[in-house]
N, C-alpha and C positions, 0 to 999 in steps of 0.2 A: 504493497500499500504506500503510494508516496506522501512522503512527508510535505507540508505545508511551511514556507519558508517564513521566519517572522521575524519584525526589524529587528535589526543589528548594527551592533560600533565593534570597530578592528580594534583588539587592544593586546597590548605588548609588555612587557616585562621590561624595566629599565634600570641599569647602573648591577651594582653590590647587594645593594638593600631588597633588589626587585620592585621596586614600584609601578602601578599603573598606569601606564600610556595611552592616548586614546586618538589613531588616525583622524587630524584633519581633510573637510575636502579642498583643500588647496596642498595635498601632501605629507602636512609636518604633523608634527606631535605635542599633545596636551594634555596636564594631568588633569583638567576641568573636563568632565561629561559632558555636560552641556555643549561643548563644542566641539564635539568630537561628529563625525560627518555620518548620518543615517542612512544606513544602509537597508534599500526594502524591497532587493529583488537577488535570488540568491544568485546568479550570473556576474550581475554588480559586484557581490560580494565577495567571487573568487576569484574576482579580476583587481581587487583590491585586498586581500590578502598578500595575493602575488608578488603585487604592486610594493607592498609593507615589509615584504622577506628580503625583498633583492635590495633596498631602503635599510640594510641592518644596522647600521652606524648613522647618530644620529648626529643634532650638533656637538661637540666639544671631543667625538669621537665617543660619545654615550651609547654603549651595544644595545641594541633590542634583541629579547627573544622573546619565546613561548609566545607567537603572533598567530593568535587565534578570534573568528566571530564571537562576540559573547551577544546574547540574547538583551533587549532594550525594551522599555515599555515609553509610552511617549509623556512629556512632562509640559508644565507651562513655559519652562526656559528652555527647552530642547530634551534628549534624551536622557532619560534615570536608569538609574540599575531595576532589574526586577523586585529585589530586597528592598530598597528605597522607595516603591510604588506600592509594594505589601504593606509597608506601613503605614504608609498614609492611609490606607482605605478602612 
């Protein structure tokens, strides 16, 4: 049975502390989920994942690892994590 693609963002771990960063529409990285590019199409998500993996090094040589798509919900100011969306209900 085919699965339904749900809105997602590209997330990666950054630096030795492994903090999460999110891919923006411009191809940069941000630590603010609300600034992340919201991906609503599976094919677009696959392309953005490949692009993010190819741009493994960020500003000042910070390495990106564990690049993946993470499901999000719509919030009043952009994407929000599923956990945050559940807590606000």
